C-alpha positions, 0 to 999 in steps of 0.5 A: 740195683743201680750200682750193680747195673752200672758196674755190669754195663761198664764191665761189658763195654770196657775198651783197652788200648788196642780197641781204642786204636781200632776205633781211631783207625790206627789198627786193623778192625779185626785180627789179620792172620799172620800180622801182629796186632801191634803194627806201628803207625807214622803219625804224619800219615792218615789212619790206614784202616777203617774206623771201627763202628763209625763211632763218636767219642764222647768225654763227660765230666760232672761237678757238684756235691758228692752222691755219698755225702749228707749234703745231697738231697736232690738232683739240684746237687749237680752244678756243672756238666762238661762234654767233649765230642770227637767224631771219627768221620772228621779224622778221615784222611787227616794225619794225627800229627805229633802227639795227635796235634791235628786231631786235637783241633777236631775236638768240640767242647761244651760247658753247661752250668745249671741255672739253679746255682748261677747266683750261688757259686760261679764255676772256674773259667772254661778254657775252651769256649763260653760257659752256658746256662741250662735249666735244671728241670730240662737238663735230663732231656737236654743231656739225652739229646747230646748223647743221641747223635744222629747218623746224618744231620737232621733235615732242614724241616725238622722242628727243633727244641730250644736246644739248638746250641747242642748241635754245635758239638758236631756242626749240625743245625739241629741237636735232636733226633727226628722220630725213629732215626737211629743214633750213632755209636758212641765210645764213652770216655771219662776220668773216673767214669763210674762216679760221673755216670752214677751222678748223671743217673741219680742226680740228673735222671740221665741214663747214658746207656739208655740214651745211645748205643754205647759200643765202648767205654774208656776210663783214662785213669785206668788206661794211664796206669796200664801205660805206666803213666800217672792216674791224675788228670792234672799230672797226665795233662802236664806230662803231655805238655797241655798246660792244664788250667782251671781243672774241676771245671766240668768242661775243662776236665772233659776237654783235657780227658779227651786230649790225653786219651788221643795223645796216649792212643797216637803215641802208643800206635806210633811205638807199635803198640808193643809192650813198652818199658815202664819209662817209655822213650817218649816219656824221657823227652817230656820229663827232660823238658819239665826238668829244664823248666825247673832248671830255669827257675833255679830249682834243679841242677843240669843233670838229666836222668837217662834210661837204664841200660 
């Protein structure tokens, strides 16, 4: 059954924080005898190690009616798809910066709105670009072309389809693979990934695992809880001072998911990948800033909680 297959695929490719940092070049690609896995990295310096698997990070989000609901009768129930892409080749020699500020600028985000619903329900404003209409009938092939990222930009003579715009995700002129060209490895990212993949499979007939070589999968809600952080995407984005707006727009959700992931990874590497206390030191700075903002509004006294000794 599809549910069992999806759970098996996700289980096999689930990536922890250490492996995420290996994909980002912040930790050694493999165990080095005599050296701890959890070596600290100064974010003002470029990633010191090769980027494991030469991977492309792809965050996805799907908006629409719930698969389990009675309203779902066909693939027309999906209204929006959001995709954010980060090519690790763009990170070579580029320091992450404080809270990954330099790397965040390399994220490319898109918001696709299915034409079937264009006159029935308008999506919330896309904060990272312009929403784009796509046709429901060609959506599966369209999404497959998004996930099948070529090893190199296709040649100038390659005959492209109407989906030239997808190439902008990675700065290529053409979005589709030339015949028999191998695809890049991707690390699939989501916030509650199973639901999004199930919707893509059932409602849009798009199998991400069949479309491209998925070498890793990260659910930011699970990773956040493992780090002692909130599971909610809105709370996470607020915790990292990203000022989230218009969530539940698929494009915005995918973009914020990618951003909180990078910030978690860079902060974790900065603190040596060691076991952090339940309230890591960097969280106090964020929480204090939030308390100060509340103080300005007159809702809180000026006392600030300090870490327990």
